[in-house]
C-alpha positions in Angstrom: 0.0 0.0 0.1 1.3 3.5 -0.9 2.4 5.7 2.0 2.9 9.5 2.3 5.6 9.1 5.1 7.6 6.3 6.5 6.1 7.1 9.8 3.0 5.0 10.3 1.4 7.9 12.5 2.2 10.7 10.1 1.1 8.6 7.1 -2.3 8.0 8.8 -2.9 11.7 9.8 -1.8 12.6 6.3 -4.4 10.4 4.8 -6.9 11.7 7.4 -6.4 15.3 6.1 -6.4 14.5 2.4 -9.4 12.0 3.1 -11.5 15.2 3.9 -11.1 16.6 0.3 -14.4 15.3 -1.0 -16.1 17.3 1.6 -14.1 20.4 1.3 -11.4 20.0 4.2 -8.4 19.8 1.8 -7.0 21.0 -1.6 -4.6 18.6 -3.3 -2.1 21.3 -4.3 -2.0 22.7 -0.7 -1.6 19.1 0.6 1.3 18.4 -1.7 2.9 21.6 -0.8 2.6 20.7 3.0 3.9 17.2 2.5 7.0 18.5 0.8 8.0 20.2 4.0 7.2 17.5 6.7 10.0 15.3 8.2 9.5 12.1 9.8 8.4 12.2 13.4 9.2 16.1 13.5 6.2 17.8 14.9 7.9 21.3 14.4 8.1 20.6 10.7 4.5 19.3 10.6 3.4 22.5 12.6 5.3 24.8 10.2 4.0 23.1 6.9 0.3 23.2 7.9 0.4 26.7 9.4 1.7 27.9 6.1 -1.3 26.3 4.3 -3.8 27.3 7.1 -2.8 31.0 6.6 -2.9 30.7 3.0 -6.4 29.3 2.8 -7.6 31.8 5.4 -6.1 34.7 3.2 -7.8 33.2 0.1 -11.3 32.8 2.0 -11.0 36.5 3.2 -10.4 37.8 -0.4 -13.1 35.7 -1.8 -15.5 36.8 1.0 -14.6 40.6 0.2 -15.2 39.9 -3.5 -18.6 38.4 -2.7 -17.8 34.8 -3.8 -19.8 32.8 -1.3 -19.0 29.3 -2.2 -15.3 30.0 -2.7 -15.0 31.8 0.6 -16.8 29.1 2.2 -14.7 26.3 1.0 -11.4 28.1 1.7 -12.7 28.7 5.4 -13.4 25.0 5.8 -9.8 24.3 4.5 -8.3 26.8 6.8 -10.1 25.4 9.7 -8.9 21.9 9.0 -5.3 23.0 8.5 -5.3 25.1 11.7 -6.7 21.8 13.5 -3.7 19.8 12.0 -1.2 22.6 12.8 -0.9 21.9 16.4 -2.0 18.1 16.2 1.4 16.6 16.9 2.0 18.7 20.0 1.5 17.7 23.6 -1.7 19.0 24.9 0.0 21.3 27.3 2.1 23.1 24.6 1.1 26.8 24.6 0.2 26.8 21.0 -2.5 24.1 21.2 -5.4 26.4 22.3 -4.7 29.4 20.3 -4.5 27.3 17.1 -7.8 25.3 18.1 -9.5 28.7 18.4 -8.2 29.7 14.9 -9.7 26.4 13.7 -13.0 27.3 15.3 -12.9 30.9 14.2 -12.5 29.9 10.5 -15.2 27.2 10.7 -17.7 29.4 12.2 -17.2 31.9 9.2 -17.8 28.8 6.8 -21.1 28.0 8.6 -22.5 31.6 7.8 -22.0 30.8 4.2 -23.6 27.3 4.1 -26.9 26.3 2.3 -28.8 25.2 5.4 -28.9 27.1 8.9 -26.1 26.2 11.3 -26.6 27.0 14.9 -23.7 27.2 17.1 -25.0 26.1 20.8 -23.8 25.1 24.1 -25.1 22.2 25.8 -25.6 22.4 29.5 -23.5 19.6 31.3 -22.5 20.2 34.7 -22.7 23.5 36.8 -20.5 26.0 35.2 -19.6 23.7 32.2 -21.3 23.7 28.6 -20.4 21.4 25.8 -19.9 23.2 22.6 -21.8 22.0 19.5 -23.2 22.8 16.0 -26.6 21.9 14.9 -26.6 21.6 11.1 -30.2 21.9 9.6 -31.1 20.8 6.1 -31.7 23.5 3.6 -35.3 23.9 2.6 -34.9 22.2 -0.8 -33.5 19.0 1.1 -36.2 18.8 3.6 -38.0 15.5 3.9 -41.8 15.1 4.7 -42.7 15.5 8.3 -40.3 16.2 11.0 -36.5 16.2 10.7 -34.5 13.1 12.0 -31.5 13.8 14.0 -28.0 12.3 14.3 -26.0 13.2 17.3 -22.3 12.9 16.3 -19.6 12.7 19.1 -16.0 13.5 18.8 -13.4 10.7 19.7 -10.4 10.8 21.6 -8.4 13.3 19.3 -11.1 14.8 16.9 -12.9 18.1 17.1 -16.5 19.2 16.4 -15.2 21.1 13.5 -13.6 18.0 11.9 -16.7 16.0 12.4 -18.4 18.2 9.7 -16.3 16.7 7.0 -18.3 13.3 7.4 -21.9 13.7 8.5 -22.2 17.5 8.8 -21.5 17.7 5.2 -23.8 15.1 3.7 -26.4 14.6 6.3 -28.3 18.0 5.8 -28.4 17.5 2.1 -30.1 14.3 2.8 -32.7 15.9 5.0 -31.1 15.1 8.4 -30.1 17.4 11.2 -26.6 16.7 12.4 -25.5 17.6 15.9 -21.6 17.5 16.2 -20.4 18.0 19.7 -17.6 17.8 22.0 -18.1 16.0 25.3 -15.8 15.8 28.4 -12.2 15.1 27.5 -12.7 16.1 23.9 -11.7 19.1 21.7 -11.6 22.5 23.4 -13.4 21.1 26.5 -10.2 19.0 27.2 -7.6 21.5 25.8 -8.9 24.6 27.7 -11.2 23.4 30.3 -9.1 20.4 31.2 -12.1 18.2 31.8 -11.2 14.5 31.2 -13.0 11.6 29.4 -15.7 9.7 31.3 -16.6 6.1 30.4 -20.3 6.2 31.0 -21.0 8.4 28.1 -24.7 7.5 28.2 -24.9 10.3 30.8 -23.3 12.8 28.5 -25.5 11.7 25.7 -28.6 12.1 28.2 -27.7 15.8 28.6 -27.4 16.2 25.0 -30.9 14.7 24.2 -32.3 16.6 27.2 -31.0 19.8 25.3 -32.6 18.8 22.0 -35.8 18.2 23.7 -35.8 21.7 25.2 -34.5 23.3 21.9 -37.3 21.5 19.9 -40.0 23.1 22.2 -38.5 26.8 21.9 -39.5 29.2 19.3 -38.7 29.2 16.3 -40.0 25.6 15.9 -37.4 23.5 14.4 -39.4 20.5 14.0 -36.8 18.0 15.1 -38.2 14.5 15.3 -37.2 13.2 18.8 -38.7 9.9 17.9 -35.9 9.5 15.2 -32.7 10.2 16.9 -29.6 8.4 15.9 -26.1 8.2 17.9 -22.8 8.0 15.8 -19.2 8.0 16.7 -15.8 6.7 15.4 -13.0 4.8 17.3 -13.5 6.2 20.8 -16.3 7.8 19.6 -17.8 4.3 18.5 -17.6 3.1 22.1 -19.3 6.1 23.2 -22.1 5.8 20.6 -22.6 2.3 22.1 -22.9 3.6 25.5 -25.3 6.2 24.4 -27.3 3.6 22.8 -28.4 2.1 26.1 -30.7 5.2 26.4 -33.9 4.3 25.0 -34.4 7.7 23.5 -31.6 6.5 20.9 -33.5 4.9 18.1 -30.3 3.8 15.8 -26.7 3.5 16.6 -23.7 3.9 14.2 -20.6 2.6 15.8 -17.5 3.1 13.6 -14.6 0.8 14.4 -15.1 0.9 18.3 -13.0 -0.8 21.0 -14.5 -3.5 23.3 -12.0 -2.6 26.0 -9.6 0.2 26.1 -7.2 -1.9 28.4 -7.4 -4.9 26.3 -6.7 -2.6 23.2 -3.5 -1.3 25.0 -2.3 -4.9 25.7 -2.6 -5.8 22.1 -0.2 -3.0 21.1 2.3 -3.3 24.0 4.8 -5.7 25.7 2.0 -7.8 27.2 3.9 -9.8 29.6 5.5 -6.7 31.2 2.1 -5.1 31.5 0.7 -8.4 33.1 3.5 -8.3 35.7 2.8 -4.8 36.5 -0.9 -5.3 36.8 -0.3 -8.3 39.1 1.8 -6.2 41.4 5.3 -7.8 40.4 6.5 -4.5 38.9 6.2 -1.2 41.0 4.6 1.8 39.8 7.8 3.7 39.6 9.5 1.1 37.5 6.6 1.0 35.1 6.2 4.8 34.7 10.0 5.1 34.1 9.7 2.4 31.5 6.8 4.2 29.7 8.4 7.6 29.9 11.7 6.2 28.4 9.7 4.4 25.7 7.7 7.6 25.0 10.9 9.5 24.5 12.3 7.0 22.2 9.2 6.6 20.0 7.3 9.6 18.9 3.9 7.9 18.3 4.1 6.1 21.6 5.1 9.4 23.6 2.3 11.2 21.7 -0.2 8.7 22.8 0.9 8.5 26.3 0.8 12.2 26.6 -2.9 12.3 25.0 -3.9 9.5 27.3 -2.8 11.2 30.5 -4.4 14.4 29.8 -7.6 12.7 28.4 -7.8 10.6 31.7 -7.0 13.7 33.8 -3.9 12.2 35.5 -0.1 12.7 35.3 1.5 9.4 35.4 1.1 6.4 33.0 0.2 3.9 35.7 -2.6 6.1 36.7 -3.7 6.5 32.9 -3.7 2.7 32.4 -5.7 1.9 35.6 -8.3 4.5 34.5 -8.3 2.8 31.0 -9.9 -0.3 32.5 -13.2 1.6 33.2 -13.5 2.2 29.4 -15.1 -1.2 28.6 -18.2 -2.8 27.5 -17.7 -5.5 29.9 -20.1 -5.3 32.8 -19.3 -4.8 36.3 -20.0 -7.7 38.7 -23.7 -7.8 39.4 -24.6 -5.3 36.6 -26.7 -6.1 33.6 -24.4 -6.3 30.6 -23.9 -3.0 28.9 -24.6 -4.6 25.4 -27.7 -6.2 26.8 -29.2 -2.9 27.4 -29.1 -2.0 23.7 -32.2 -2.9 21.7 -32.0 -0.3 18.8 -30.8 -1.1 15.5 -27.0 -0.9 15.2 -24.6 -0.5 12.3 -21.1 -1.6 13.3 -17.9 -1.0 11.3 -14.3 -2.4 11.6 -10.9 -1.9 10.1 -9.7 -4.6 8.0 -6.8 -3.2 5.9 -3.8 -4.9 7.6 -2.0 -2.6 10.1 -4.6 -0.9 12.1 -4.1 2.2 14.0 -5.8 0.9 17.0 -8.6 -1.6 17.4 -9.0 -4.8 15.3 -12.3 -6.0 13.9 -12.2 -9.6 15.5 -11.3 -8.2 19.1 -13.9 -5.5 18.9 -16.4 -5.1 16.1 -17.1 -8.7 15.6 -17.1 -9.5 19.5 -19.7 -6.7 20.0 -21.8 -7.9 17.2 -21.9 -11.3 18.8 -22.8 -9.9 22.2 -25.6 -7.7 21.0 -28.2 -10.5 21.9 -31.2 -8.2 22.3 -30.8 -6.5 19.0 -32.7 -8.8 16.2 -30.3 -10.1 13.6 -32.1 -7.9 10.8 -31.4 -4.8 12.8 -27.5 -5.5 13.0 -25.4 -4.6 10.3 -21.5 -5.3 10.2 -19.2 -3.8 7.6 -15.5 -4.8 7.7 -13.7 -3.8 4.4 -10.3 -4.8 3.7 -9.3 -2.2 0.9 -8.4 1.2 1.8 -10.7 2.7 -0.8 -13.4 0.7 0.8 -13.0 1.9 4.2 -10.4 -0.6 5.5 -8.5 2.0 7.5 -9.2 2.8 11.2 -12.3 5.1 11.5 -12.7 4.8 7.7 -10.1 7.3 7.1 -9.9 8.1 3.3 -13.3 6.7 2.7 -15.7 9.0 4.4 -18.0 9.6 1.4 -18.6 5.8 1.2 -19.1 5.7 5.0 -21.5 8.4 4.7 -23.6 6.6 1.9 -23.7 3.3 3.9 -24.6 5.1 7.1 -27.6 7.0 5.7 -28.8 3.8 3.8 -28.9 2.1 7.2 -30.7 5.0 8.9 -33.1 5.5 5.9 -34.0 1.9 6.3 -34.7 2.1 10.0 -36.3 5.5 10.1 -38.7 4.4 7.2 -37.4 7.0 4.9 -37.9 6.3 1.2 -36.4 8.2 -1.7 -37.1 8.2 -5.5 -34.5 6.6 -7.8 -32.6 9.4 -9.7 
């Protein structure tokens, strides 16, 4: 398989950026220009290359807006937003540049939303006292409206995505098909983590419940939005795929789209680590101090490992690898002793996907997707769909990177089927 970089992580993230081109997040010429200035496992060269393209796209957008070119300005603002997101991606979350570049990404994206065909509402979802979750509600333009009320897809970020990046999958396609799409960041995601330092939580059904409460209140306030609260779907990719399944335990979720989820974050780590050493630590034979020193040394010698450890610690709200890995054990679909199994509580239709193109960035289909499918015993077989493609063009990479248009097509085919939406053949 062709690669853009000999660094597996850099290649994956480059494919992620280029993969957004079909929905306006990248231009091939700008991509090639950035690519030529990026050095393997060098975050500063990554930062410099994408910052140049972000500023360039922002300048083009401003010029197009001044000239009255609505579509050209919108597209350039979208690219600038995505490039600003990428600019600080390789930095540790405590780098002073992360929040400013995240805010630049948000600023460009908000300018793009004012130039879209359908209305876009920038909203704040009440979460806990003094804490709101930022979100965008993308509404279908009038020409794309379906008969009756508007079905809703709640789309959660994952471990490292932002609500702005989420647009390039369902936010771009959904409104054109008559769906309202709510892209949001929960605790431990996007600016909620980077600026407010609020960590991830495993019981995401509680977060999704707050989001659905918000949608209920919003739909009752003037002007009437005509949101169909009887047709709410929950979607997410990778860590977001795990969150989508947790959310689907709430009966208000009528369909679930779980893209390449993990079953257990701890087991996922064991599959990518020296298992014997981890087991010795977990059983108490290796002291915490020794394990932390080993992890820190490994992270200094391996860029991807160091980046992942840093993100994991900040996402979990801890400062030591041992505390991070212990917290990872809570992120599982395995029930606690005496509890009703989590997957037994899901009864709505579920669309599951898994990666199958060889070297997966994280979860494997056999250990996660297919296992989850087998354990969804309270979902009828005709309400469960599994898609594990092996070719990159078909969605074989983790989170369907590089094949988002195809993923969108399969997702809305699934949702149309279970939401009783029929469309005339073109």
